[in-house]
C-alpha positions as CSV (number, residue, x, y, z in Angstrom):
1,M,-37.9,4.1,-38.6
2,D,-40.5,5.0,-35.9
3,Y,-37.7,5.1,-33.3
4,E,-35.6,7.3,-35.5
5,K,-38.4,9.7,-35.9
6,S,-39.4,9.8,-32.4
7,L,-35.6,10.6,-31.5
8,K,-35.5,13.4,-33.9
9,E,-38.7,14.8,-32.7
10,T,-37.5,14.5,-29.1
11,V,-34.2,16.4,-29.9
12,K,-36.2,19.0,-31.8
13,E,-38.6,19.6,-28.9
14,E,-35.7,19.8,-26.5
15,W,-33.9,22.2,-28.6
16,K,-37.0,24.4,-28.9
17,K,-37.4,24.5,-25.0
18,L,-33.7,25.4,-24.5
19,S,-33.7,28.1,-27.2
20,S,-36.4,30.0,-25.4
21,L,-34.6,30.0,-22.1
22,T,-31.8,32.2,-20.9
23,W,-28.4,30.7,-20.2
24,G,-29.1,30.6,-16.5
25,Q,-32.4,28.9,-17.1
26,R,-30.9,26.6,-19.6
27,F,-28.3,25.4,-16.9
28,G,-31.0,24.9,-14.5
29,Y,-33.1,22.9,-16.9
30,I,-30.2,20.7,-17.9
31,W,-29.2,20.1,-14.4
32,D,-32.7,19.1,-13.3
33,Y,-33.3,16.6,-16.1
34,Y,-29.8,15.4,-16.7
35,K,-28.1,15.5,-13.4
36,P,-28.2,11.8,-12.8
37,L,-26.2,11.3,-16.2
38,M,-23.9,14.2,-15.4
39,A,-23.2,12.7,-11.9
40,A,-22.4,9.4,-13.4
41,V,-20.0,11.0,-15.9
42,V,-18.3,13.0,-13.0
43,I,-18.0,9.9,-10.9
44,L,-16.6,8.0,-13.9
45,V,-14.0,10.6,-14.6
46,M,-13.0,10.6,-10.8
47,V,-12.7,6.8,-10.8
48,V,-10.6,6.8,-13.9
49,S,-8.4,9.6,-12.5
50,I,-7.9,7.8,-9.2
51,A,-7.2,4.6,-10.9
52,V,-4.6,6.1,-13.1
53,T,-3.0,7.9,-10.1
54,V,-2.9,4.7,-8.1
55,V,-1.4,2.7,-11.0
56,H,1.2,5.4,-11.5
57,N,2.1,5.4,-7.9
58,V,2.3,1.7,-7.5
59,R,4.7,1.7,-10.5
60,L,7.0,4.4,-9.0
61,N,9.3,3.6,-6.0
62,R,9.6,6.8,-4.1
63,I,13.0,6.6,-2.6
64,F,13.3,10.2,-1.2
65,N,11.2,13.1,-0.6
66,A,12.7,16.6,0.2
67,Y,10.8,19.9,0.7
68,L,12.2,23.3,0.6
69,V,10.0,25.5,2.8
70,N,9.7,29.3,2.2
71,C,12.4,29.2,-0.4
72,N,12.7,31.4,-3.5
73,S,10.7,29.0,-5.7
74,Y,11.0,31.2,-8.8
75,E,14.7,30.7,-9.1
76,T,15.0,27.2,-7.4
77,D,15.0,24.3,-9.9
78,P,13.7,21.2,-8.1
79,D,14.1,19.0,-11.1
80,L,17.8,20.1,-11.5
81,I,18.4,19.3,-7.7
82,S,16.8,15.9,-7.9
83,G,18.6,15.0,-11.0
84,E,21.9,16.0,-9.6
85,F,21.3,14.3,-6.3
86,A,20.5,11.0,-8.3
87,E,23.8,11.1,-9.9
88,Y,25.4,12.0,-6.7
89,I,24.3,8.7,-5.2
90,G,25.3,6.8,-8.3
91,G,22.0,6.8,-10.2
92,I,18.6,5.3,-9.6
93,G,16.4,2.7,-11.0
94,S,13.9,3.4,-13.9
95,N,11.0,3.2,-11.5
96,D,12.6,5.1,-8.7
97,Q,11.6,8.7,-7.9
98,I,13.3,11.4,-6.0
99,T,11.0,14.3,-5.1
100,V,12.3,17.8,-4.4
101,D,9.5,20.2,-3.8
102,A,9.9,24.0,-3.4
103,T,6.2,25.0,-3.3
104,L,5.5,24.8,0.5
105,S,5.4,28.4,2.0
106,F,4.0,29.7,5.3
107,N,4.8,32.0,8.2
108,P,4.0,30.3,11.6
109,D,3.5,33.8,13.1
110,E,1.1,35.1,10.4
111,V,-2.7,34.6,10.6
112,S,-3.8,34.4,7.0
113,E,-5.5,32.0,4.7
114,Y,-2.3,31.6,2.6
115,S,-0.2,30.9,5.5
116,M,-2.7,28.5,7.2
117,A,-3.1,26.5,4.0
118,G,0.7,26.1,3.8
119,Q,0.9,24.9,7.4
120,M,-2.1,22.5,6.9
121,K,-0.5,21.1,3.7
122,T,2.8,20.6,5.4
123,T,1.1,18.9,8.5
124,A,-0.7,16.6,6.1
125,L,2.4,15.6,4.3
126,L,4.2,14.9,7.5
127,A,1.2,12.8,8.9
128,A,1.2,10.8,5.7
129,G,4.9,10.1,5.9
130,E,5.5,11.9,2.6
131,I,8.4,14.0,3.8
132,D,11.8,12.6,4.7
133,L,13.8,15.9,4.9
134,M,12.8,19.5,5.0
135,I,14.8,22.7,4.5
136,L,13.4,25.5,6.6
137,D,14.2,29.3,6.9
138,E,14.5,30.9,10.3
139,S,10.8,31.5,11.0
140,A,9.6,27.9,10.0
141,Y,12.4,26.4,11.9
142,Q,11.5,28.4,15.1
143,G,7.9,27.8,14.6
144,Y,8.1,24.1,14.3
145,F,10.7,23.6,16.9
146,G,9.3,21.6,19.8
147,S,6.6,20.0,17.7
148,D,8.5,16.6,17.4
149,V,8.9,16.9,13.7
150,F,12.8,17.2,14.0
151,Q,14.9,14.2,14.5
152,E,17.7,14.6,17.0
153,L,20.7,13.8,14.9
154,S,23.1,12.2,17.3
155,S,20.7,9.4,18.0
156,V,20.6,8.2,14.3
157,V,23.8,9.7,12.7
158,S,27.3,8.2,13.2
159,R,29.9,10.2,15.1
160,E,32.0,10.4,12.1
161,Q,29.3,12.1,10.1
162,L,28.5,14.5,12.9
163,D,32.2,15.4,12.9
164,A,32.0,16.2,9.1
165,W,29.0,18.5,9.9
166,K,30.6,20.0,13.0
167,D,30.7,23.6,11.6
168,H,27.0,23.4,10.4
169,L,25.2,21.7,13.3
170,A,22.4,23.6,15.0
171,E,21.1,22.9,18.5
172,G,17.9,24.7,18.1
173,P,16.4,27.3,20.4
174,S,18.6,27.5,23.4
175,S,17.4,25.7,26.5
176,D,18.9,23.4,29.1
177,E,16.8,20.5,27.6
178,N,18.3,21.1,24.1
179,A,21.9,21.6,25.2
180,G,24.3,19.3,23.4
181,K,21.5,18.0,21.2
182,W,21.7,18.6,17.4
183,Y,18.4,19.0,15.5
184,A,19.4,20.5,12.2
185,V,22.3,21.2,9.8
186,D,22.7,24.8,8.7
187,V,23.0,24.7,4.9
188,R,22.8,28.4,4.2
189,D,26.3,28.2,2.5
190,S,25.2,25.4,0.3
191,P,26.4,25.9,-3.2
192,V,23.3,24.2,-4.5
193,L,21.0,26.5,-2.8
194,A,23.2,29.5,-3.6
195,R,22.9,28.7,-7.3
196,G,19.2,29.1,-7.2
197,N,19.3,32.0,-4.6
198,S,17.0,29.7,-2.7
199,Y,17.3,31.4,0.6
200,G,19.2,34.6,-0.2
201,G,22.2,33.6,2.0
202,Q,19.9,33.7,5.0
203,A,19.6,30.9,7.5
204,A,18.5,27.6,6.1
205,Y,18.1,24.5,8.3
206,A,18.0,20.9,6.9
207,V,16.0,18.7,9.3
208,I,15.4,15.0,9.2
209,V,11.8,13.9,10.0
210,P,11.6,11.2,12.7
211,G,10.7,7.8,11.4
212,T,11.8,8.3,7.9
213,E,12.5,5.0,6.1
214,H,15.2,6.7,4.0
215,L,17.6,8.0,6.6
216,E,20.7,7.1,4.5
217,L,19.5,9.2,1.7
218,C,18.7,12.1,4.0
219,V,22.3,12.0,5.2
220,K,23.6,11.9,1.6
221,F,21.3,14.7,0.6
222,I,22.8,17.1,3.2
223,N,26.2,16.1,2.2
224,Y,25.1,16.8,-1.4
225,L,24.0,20.2,-0.4
226,L,27.2,21.0,1.5
227,G,29.4,19.7,-1.3
228,L,30.9,17.0,0.8
């Protein structure tokens, strides 16, 4: 009973103090006196969030990650593309995941916070091995060329497959060093991309990231885009 009374009195006193303060002063008061508890709650929320993410990722088998850079993300439907591609390859397992992302955007020649943020995110994803294949517009393709993020195709793709792509292969910026080497497949005429007006009929290059563990799916995705 004494404990109940003291608790009520404590609450009453605290409320009296708070009611006499401005909102700014109240925040400062609460932060000074309760920040250890608030910090503990924040840490707990973060731990739970991280744990849920880890468990979710462990349960998923990410079999393919494609990123459409500088596309018309308002009309492009990544979920539709990933779903169609899953059907194209004959279906996927219940825990398998195909990611098609259309949110990356930047201009290599533009110095702005927005463009820099896009480039930093792309670089981080590449460094983490989270990208298997990218589709780039002309500016991004030219800007990234020479930075070792494009797989030279003839060294990993069969002669038969290259022949099937012969009308779409791109050497990259002309130079003696790049002559006869194929670094991209021009997919500007892709019916999949045209449906979403993804690149407005302008140049769009599908590039495979070196070291991808899903090379076969990269090849199949390009074939899917071209309707092969």
